[in-house]
C-alpha positions in Angstrom: 114.8 116.4 119.1 112.5 117.6 116.3 108.8 117.2 116.9 106.9 115.2 114.2 103.2 114.7 113.6 101.2 111.5 113.3 104.1 111.0 114.4 106.1 112.4 111.5 105.6 115.3 109.2 108.4 116.3 106.8 109.7 119.9 106.5 110.3 121.5 103.1 113.7 122.6 102.0 114.6 124.7 98.9 117.7 122.6 98.1 115.8 119.4 97.7 115.4 117.7 94.3 112.2 118.0 92.3 111.1 114.5 93.3 111.7 115.3 97.0 109.8 118.5 96.7 106.8 116.7 95.2 106.9 114.1 97.9 107.1 116.7 100.7 104.2 118.7 99.1 102.1 115.6 98.7 102.8 114.5 102.3 101.9 117.9 103.7 98.6 118.2 101.7 97.6 114.5 102.0 98.1 114.6 105.8 96.4 117.9 106.4 93.5 117.6 104.0 93.1 113.9 103.1 94.0 111.9 100.0 90.7 112.2 98.1 90.4 115.9 98.8 93.8 116.8 97.3 94.3 116.9 93.5 97.5 116.2 91.6 97.3 119.8 90.4 97.3 121.0 94.0 100.4 118.9 94.7 102.2 120.2 91.7 101.4 123.8 92.6 102.7 123.4 96.2 105.8 121.7 94.9 106.4 124.6 92.5 106.5 122.4 89.5 104.2 121.4 86.6 101.7 118.6 86.4 103.7 117.1 83.5 106.9 117.1 85.7 105.0 115.4 88.5 103.8 112.7 86.2 107.4 112.2 85.0 108.4 111.2 88.5 105.1 109.4 89.5 103.0 107.6 87.0 99.8 108.1 88.9 98.3 109.7 92.0 98.1 106.2 93.5 101.9 105.8 93.2 102.3 109.2 94.8 100.0 108.2 97.7 102.1 105.1 98.2 105.3 107.2 98.2 103.7 109.6 100.8 103.3 106.7 103.2 106.7 105.2 102.4 108.3 108.5 103.3 106.7 108.4 106.8 107.8 104.8 107.6 111.3 105.1 108.9 111.0 108.5 110.5 108.0 107.3 112.5 109.8 104.1 113.6 112.9 106.0 114.5 111.0 108.4 116.7 109.3 105.6 118.6 112.7 104.1 119.2 114.1 107.3 120.4 111.2 107.8 122.9 111.7 104.3 124.1 115.5 104.3 124.4 115.8 107.7 125.9 113.1 107.2 128.6 114.3 106.8 132.2 113.2 104.0 134.3 112.2 100.4 133.8 110.6 98.6 130.8 107.0 99.7 131.6 108.3 103.3 131.8 109.9 103.1 128.4 106.8 101.7 126.8 104.6 104.4 128.4 107.1 107.1 127.2 106.1 106.3 123.6 102.5 107.2 124.4 103.6 110.3 126.1 105.6 111.3 123.1 102.6 110.8 120.8 100.4 112.8 123.2 102.9 115.7 123.1 102.8 115.7 119.3 99.0 115.6 119.3 98.9 118.9 121.2 100.0 120.7 118.1 97.3 122.3 116.0 98.9 120.7 113.0 98.2 117.2 114.3 95.6 115.3 112.3 95.9 111.8 113.6 97.9 108.8 112.3 98.5 109.2 108.6 98.6 105.4 108.1 95.2 104.9 109.8 93.6 107.8 108.0 94.9 106.6 104.7 93.5 103.1 105.4 90.2 104.6 106.2 90.1 106.5 102.9 91.1 103.4 101.0 89.0 100.9 102.9 87.2 99.8 99.7 90.6 99.3 97.9 92.4 96.6 100.0 94.9 95.9 97.1 96.0 99.5 96.9 99.8 99.8 97.3 99.4 102.3 100.1 97.3 99.9 102.1 100.1 97.3 101.9 102.7 99.9 102.9 100.5 101.0 105.9 100.1 97.3 107.0 103.8 96.7 106.7 104.6 99.8 108.8 102.3 98.7 111.6 103.9 95.2 111.5 107.4 96.7 111.7 106.4 98.6 114.8 105.0 95.5 116.4 108.0 93.4 115.5 110.4 96.0 116.7 108.5 96.3 120.0 108.4 92.5 120.4 112.2 92.4 120.0 112.7 95.1 122.7 110.3 93.4 125.1 111.9 90.0 124.4 115.4 91.3 125.0 114.1 92.7 128.4 112.8 89.2 129.3 109.1 89.9 129.1 106.8 86.8 128.8 105.1 86.2 125.4 106.9 89.3 123.9 105.0 88.9 120.6 101.6 88.8 122.1 102.5 91.7 124.5 103.7 93.8 121.6 100.5 93.2 119.7 98.5 94.3 122.8 100.5 97.5 123.1 100.2 98.2 119.4 96.4 97.9 119.7 96.4 100.4 122.6 98.5 102.7 120.5 96.2 102.6 117.5 93.2 102.8 119.8 94.7 106.0 121.3 95.3 107.5 117.8 91.6 106.9 117.0 90.3 108.2 120.3 92.4 111.4 120.0 91.2 112.0 116.5 87.6 111.8 117.7 87.9 113.7 121.0 90.9 115.9 120.2 92.2 115.1 123.7 95.8 113.8 124.2 94.7 112.5 127.6 93.4 109.4 125.9 96.9 108.6 124.7 98.3 109.2 128.1 95.7 106.9 129.7 96.5 104.2 127.0 100.1 104.6 128.0 99.4 103.9 131.6 97.4 100.8 130.5 100.3 99.6 128.4 102.7 100.1 131.3 100.4 97.9 133.5 100.3 95.2 130.8 104.1 95.2 130.6 104.4 95.1 134.4 102.1 92.1 134.6 104.0 90.3 131.9 107.3 90.9 133.8 105.7 89.5 137.0 104.7 86.3 135.1 108.2 85.8 133.7 110.0 86.2 137.0 
């Protein structure tokens, strides 16, 4: 399985289309340096294209930022699902496995936190920005997917439990970004497992 950052970071490929190269370049730069710190010129240079060509594919930097987050949506969700599905053990073990997976990714020097949360922080004064809506939708998708998994396993109040686990996940992302210590995510995973175990006891 490939390792991804935040959780996902795309890899560049010379055979990709111009649009794909632009998105990959933007994703790499925005994730590593931040949205406001990266200019359109820098993205065009990294994508080995011209600024004019970039604006042919994307009408504005805001549109490019939105596409950057959109490109991370499904790869992130897929990776969470893989960690959950492939984990051995019972339901609490599967939930904890997602946190362990994030903790492993955070040990890479390239890890810079959750791209969705970092983008939301940079655009906090622009709640109507399309990237903010994409980020919110991504977090809701994760929560809904997890609620479905928990519900299928018979957990009590699957929707509420999924929200609690999602809060632990985002809290772990924030704590790791501050402390640069994946142990915070591992501890959050243990807390999530205990929540799930408690919910299972209530439903039995």
